Backbone as CSV, one residue per row, in Angstrom:
resi,resn,N_x,N_y,N_z,CA_x,CA_y,CA_z,C_x,C_y,C_z
1,MET,-1.365,-4.846,-17.442,0.046,-4.308,-16.303,0.601,-5.470,-15.982
2,ILE,1.871,-5.374,-15.322,2.700,-6.293,-15.233,2.919,-5.601,-13.605
3,LEU,2.591,-6.915,-12.662,3.234,-6.502,-11.137,4.220,-6.734,-11.127
4,ASN,5.614,-5.704,-10.243,6.648,-6.010,-10.580,6.896,-5.797,-8.939
5,GLU,6.040,-5.457,-7.775,6.827,-5.966,-6.371,5.441,-5.111,-5.901
6,ILE,5.140,-5.460,-4.758,3.992,-5.307,-3.412,5.617,-4.711,-2.271
7,SER,5.303,-3.908,-2.212,5.823,-3.666,-0.594,4.729,-1.987,0.341
8,VAL,4.974,-2.310,1.600,4.696,-2.093,3.420,5.651,-0.821,3.011
9,GLU,5.307,0.214,2.910,6.069,1.749,3.154,5.792,2.394,4.267
10,ARG,6.635,2.585,5.134,6.514,3.282,6.538,6.799,4.965,5.891
11,LEU,5.904,5.816,6.126,6.251,6.984,5.726,6.071,7.885,6.647
12,SER,7.656,8.894,6.411,7.128,9.604,8.030,6.737,11.027,7.560
13,PHE,5.677,11.694,8.076,5.546,12.715,7.789,5.802,14.205,8.845
14,THR,6.063,15.380,8.419,6.361,16.141,9.113,5.649,17.987,8.040
15,CYS,4.987,18.424,9.211,4.427,19.644,8.631,5.581,20.793,8.886
16,THR,5.423,21.582,7.254,7.071,22.219,7.595,6.230,23.551,8.103
17,LYS,5.252,23.931,8.490,4.429,24.676,9.150,4.198,24.993,10.332
18,CYS,3.458,23.930,11.529,3.268,23.676,12.842,4.226,22.603,13.281
19,GLY,5.450,21.599,12.278,6.564,20.883,12.891,5.580,19.771,13.519
20,ALA,4.828,19.336,13.305,3.772,18.345,13.284,4.671,17.206,12.985
21,ILE,4.627,15.802,13.203,5.858,14.602,12.711,5.030,14.005,13.410
22,TRP,4.819,12.586,12.524,3.846,11.352,12.034,4.499,10.142,11.655
23,THR,4.035,9.252,11.326,3.765,8.375,10.622,2.916,7.378,10.401
24,ALA,3.019,6.328,8.688,1.988,5.739,8.560,2.446,4.908,8.066
25,ASP,2.081,3.443,7.567,2.115,2.367,6.555,1.033,2.507,5.497
26,TYR,1.602,2.213,4.350,0.717,2.174,3.108,1.500,0.976,2.297
27,ASP,0.135,0.513,1.579,0.631,-0.870,0.868,0.719,-0.034,-0.552
28,VAL,1.639,-1.023,-1.630,2.157,-0.143,-2.575,2.517,-1.227,-3.729
29,GLN,1.929,-1.080,-4.352,1.639,-1.522,-5.884,2.927,-1.613,-7.069
30,HIS,3.773,-1.880,-7.315,4.583,-1.210,-8.128,4.332,-1.984,-9.460
31,VAL,3.793,-1.531,-10.584,3.489,-2.006,-11.689,3.996,-1.171,-12.890
32,GLN,4.002,-2.022,-14.077,4.117,-0.906,-15.417,3.758,-1.564,-16.173
33,ASP,3.185,-0.157,-16.835,2.152,-1.318,-17.448,2.287,-1.146,-19.051
34,GLY,1.517,-1.717,-20.519,1.552,-1.964,-21.456,2.926,-0.947,-22.176
35,PHE,2.910,-0.169,-22.137,4.215,0.580,-22.642,5.296,0.886,-22.264
36,GLY,6.073,0.312,-20.762,7.262,0.306,-20.052,6.985,1.295,-19.277
37,HIS,6.097,2.348,-18.815,5.913,3.591,-17.393,5.537,2.302,-16.654
38,ASP,6.300,2.843,-15.507,6.149,2.515,-14.116,4.695,3.220,-13.242
39,ARG,4.348,2.567,-12.752,3.375,3.056,-11.965,2.947,2.819,-10.674
40,ASP,2.493,3.506,-9.418,2.452,3.061,-8.238,1.040,3.135,-7.650
41,TYR,0.541,2.435,-7.225,-0.647,2.050,-6.584,-0.422,2.279,-5.262
42,TYR,-1.455,3.647,-4.320,-1.570,2.949,-2.738,-2.542,2.723,-1.939
43,SER,-2.454,2.004,-1.313,-3.643,1.685,-0.384,-3.297,1.918,1.273
44,HIS,-3.874,2.778,2.080,-4.005,2.851,3.398,-5.426,2.410,4.237
45,ASP,-4.616,1.473,5.050,-5.616,0.615,5.716,-6.684,0.148,4.971
46,GLY,-6.095,-0.656,3.742,-6.944,-1.642,3.002,-7.718,-0.432,2.489
47,LEU,-7.916,0.861,2.319,-8.414,1.793,1.171,-7.324,2.265,0.050
48,PRO,-7.864,2.319,-1.144,-7.133,3.009,-1.909,-7.248,4.341,-1.572
49,CYS,-5.705,4.989,-1.684,-5.785,6.685,-2.169,-4.624,6.861,-2.511
50,HIS,-4.426,8.316,-2.674,-3.762,8.889,-3.680,-2.564,8.734,-3.391
51,ASP,-1.578,9.007,-3.670,0.017,9.131,-3.594,0.592,9.953,-2.190
52,PRO,0.671,9.540,-1.080,0.757,9.913,0.099,2.379,11.390,-0.249
53,THR,3.163,10.777,-0.726,4.280,11.178,-1.302,4.307,12.627,-2.541
54,ALA,3.613,12.852,-2.993,3.343,14.049,-4.259,2.913,15.035,-3.284
55,PRO,3.492,15.966,-3.876,3.215,17.797,-2.940,1.665,17.982,-3.053
56,GLY,1.779,18.177,-1.959,-0.234,19.038,-1.328,-1.025,17.951,-1.277
57,ASN,-0.454,16.806,-1.702,-1.401,15.279,-1.254,-1.810,14.911,0.104
58,THR,-1.297,15.224,0.790,-0.927,14.933,2.302,-1.442,16.245,3.432
59,LEU,-2.314,16.328,4.276,-2.729,17.299,5.028,-2.026,17.071,6.596
60,CYS,-1.515,18.305,7.143,-1.387,18.119,8.617,-2.383,17.262,9.227
61,ARG,-2.140,16.758,10.329,-2.780,16.227,10.809,-3.550,17.071,12.013
62,ALA,-2.506,18.142,12.496,-2.308,19.292,13.593,-2.803,20.482,13.052
63,CYS,-2.580,20.922,11.643,-3.366,22.411,11.370,-3.488,22.185,10.153
64,GLY,-3.947,21.380,9.560,-4.832,20.846,7.830,-3.980,22.078,6.821
65,ARG,-3.110,21.901,6.955,-1.988,22.604,6.417,-1.772,21.496,5.124
66,ARG,-1.144,21.883,3.752,-0.673,21.024,2.987,1.308,20.892,2.884
67,THR,1.812,21.865,3.750,3.073,22.124,3.598,3.583,20.818,4.486
68,VAL,3.460,19.310,3.706,4.118,18.611,4.554,5.088,18.312,3.722
69,ARG,6.223,17.884,4.880,6.798,16.781,4.117,7.075,15.405,4.010
70,VAL,7.244,14.374,3.169,7.553,12.689,3.216,8.313,12.702,3.096
71,ALA,9.158,11.337,4.052,10.286,10.575,3.710,10.007,8.894,3.697
72,VAL,10.192,8.337,3.193,10.115,6.648,3.544,10.901,6.435,4.525
73,ALA,11.072,6.069,5.764,11.145,5.515,6.724,11.517,4.231,6.840
74,ALA,10.915,3.841,6.290,11.693,1.898,6.198,10.517,1.147,5.540
75,ARG,10.879,0.290,4.686,9.559,-0.544,3.650,9.989,-2.382,3.910
76,ARG,8.875,-2.754,3.401,9.141,-4.498,3.314,8.681,-5.040,1.592
77,VAL,9.631,-5.592,1.575,9.275,-5.838,-0.110,8.578,-7.722,-0.012
78,ILE,7.508,-7.638,-0.532,6.689,-8.753,-1.247,7.275,-8.944,-2.762
79,PRO,8.064,-9.679,-3.652,7.992,-9.553,-4.264,6.940,-10.369,-4.853
80,ALA,6.712,-10.219,-6.504,6.268,-10.686,-7.024,6.174,-12.438,-7.515
81,VAL,5.091,-12.446,-8.210,5.900,-13.689,-9.127,5.763,-13.817,-10.044
82,THR,6.921,-14.243,-10.590,6.931,-13.992,-11.744,7.555,-15.669,-12.582
83,ASP,7.536,-15.397,-13.945,8.375,-16.853,-14.926,9.535,-17.422,-15.253
84,ILE,10.246,-15.842,-14.087,11.804,-16.214,-14.292,11.847,-16.486,-13.067
85,HIS,11.308,-16.161,-11.919,11.993,-17.097,-10.909,10.904,-17.499,-10.293
86,ASN,10.280,-18.681,-10.650,9.125,-19.087,-10.216,9.343,-20.745,-9.881
87,ASP,9.764,-21.444,-8.718,9.928,-22.600,-8.586,8.973,-23.513,-7.707
88,ASP,7.435,-22.928,-8.673,5.977,-23.595,-7.864,6.386,-23.268,-6.613
89,ARG,6.340,-23.084,-5.622,6.240,-23.031,-4.420,4.612,-22.655,-4.234
90,GLY,3.662,-22.126,-5.225,2.536,-21.823,-4.623,1.608,-23.032,-4.782
91,THR,0.406,-22.706,-3.741,-0.338,-24.375,-3.485,-1.473,-23.674,-3.808
92,ARG,-2.344,-24.244,-3.993,-4.363,-24.593,-4.755,-4.698,-24.224,-2.919
93,PRO,-5.417,-23.525,-2.466,-6.442,-23.800,-1.758,-7.110,-24.795,-1.856
94,ASP,-7.779,-26.079,-1.022,-8.782,-26.144,-1.228,-10.225,-25.357,-0.850
95,ALA,-11.461,-26.042,-0.791,-12.344,-25.648,-0.518,-13.175,-24.906,0.772
96,GLY,-12.437,-26.078,1.332,-12.450,-25.496,3.517,-11.190,-24.417,3.504
97,LYS,-10.331,-24.259,2.914,-8.915,-23.525,3.277,-9.589,-21.949,2.893
98,ALA,-10.450,-22.055,1.867,-10.915,-20.716,1.104,-11.955,-20.437,1.473
99,ALA,-12.760,-20.891,1.450,-14.043,-20.746,2.602,-13.715,-20.143,4.049
100,GLU,-12.514,-20.631,4.506,-12.225,-20.005,5.758,-11.507,-18.411,6.225
101,ARG,-10.688,-18.586,4.840,-10.368,-17.555,4.110,-11.182,-16.199,4.090
102,ALA,-12.335,-16.705,3.436,-13.602,-15.674,3.102,-14.304,-15.597,4.226
103,ALA,-14.528,-16.091,5.402,-14.791,-16.111,6.739,-14.514,-15.371,7.482
104,ALA,-13.046,-15.412,7.306,-12.307,-14.374,8.508,-13.070,-13.073,8.090
105,PRO,-12.789,-12.204,9.868,-13.471,-10.627,9.394,-12.225,-10.369,9.118
106,LEU,-12.091,-9.218,8.519,-11.540,-8.306,7.861,-10.533,-7.477,8.740
107,LEU,-9.662,-7.102,8.790,-8.551,-6.492,9.431,-8.651,-4.915,9.307
108,GLY,-8.249,-4.301,11.419,-9.318,-2.961,10.675,-8.867,-1.799,9.459
109,GLY,-9.673,-1.358,9.561,-9.348,0.216,8.264,-10.116,-0.560,7.061
110,THR,-10.211,-1.594,6.514,-10.929,-2.065,5.375,-12.341,-1.762,5.185
111,ARG,-13.224,-1.537,4.146,-14.365,-1.843,4.211,-15.424,-2.655,4.525
112,PRO,-15.980,-3.347,5.109,-17.353,-4.238,5.187,-17.661,-4.479,4.012
113,GLU,-17.792,-5.705,3.434,-18.961,-6.146,2.457,-19.998,-5.570,3.028
114,SER,-20.638,-4.674,1.279,-22.511,-4.475,1.673,-23.096,-5.239,1.444
115,VAL,-23.856,-5.543,2.476,-25.090,-6.863,3.038,-26.386,-6.248,2.121
């Protein structure tokens, strides 16, 4: 698989049954498989999830119905590193930086490592 882009997408949800409206942010990895097909992988609060934009995949928070319209309200793109555009800004973390990163607490919504 080839990683084309990583983005944070703010989705706006509207229930067509009860009229409830809400937004949520998703991390999306846009990849291309070895056959040239594009695929999107979604996660929400650090947990992998189904594509929330697919019909019937999102339940209304108020009434529980699957009649939810979804629209992209905003997005922030994090370009993937490629050989085509690589001016070698990457750094190799030293052991202290790697240890500090490993010891940092996880942000809300992510599963803690099992002990």
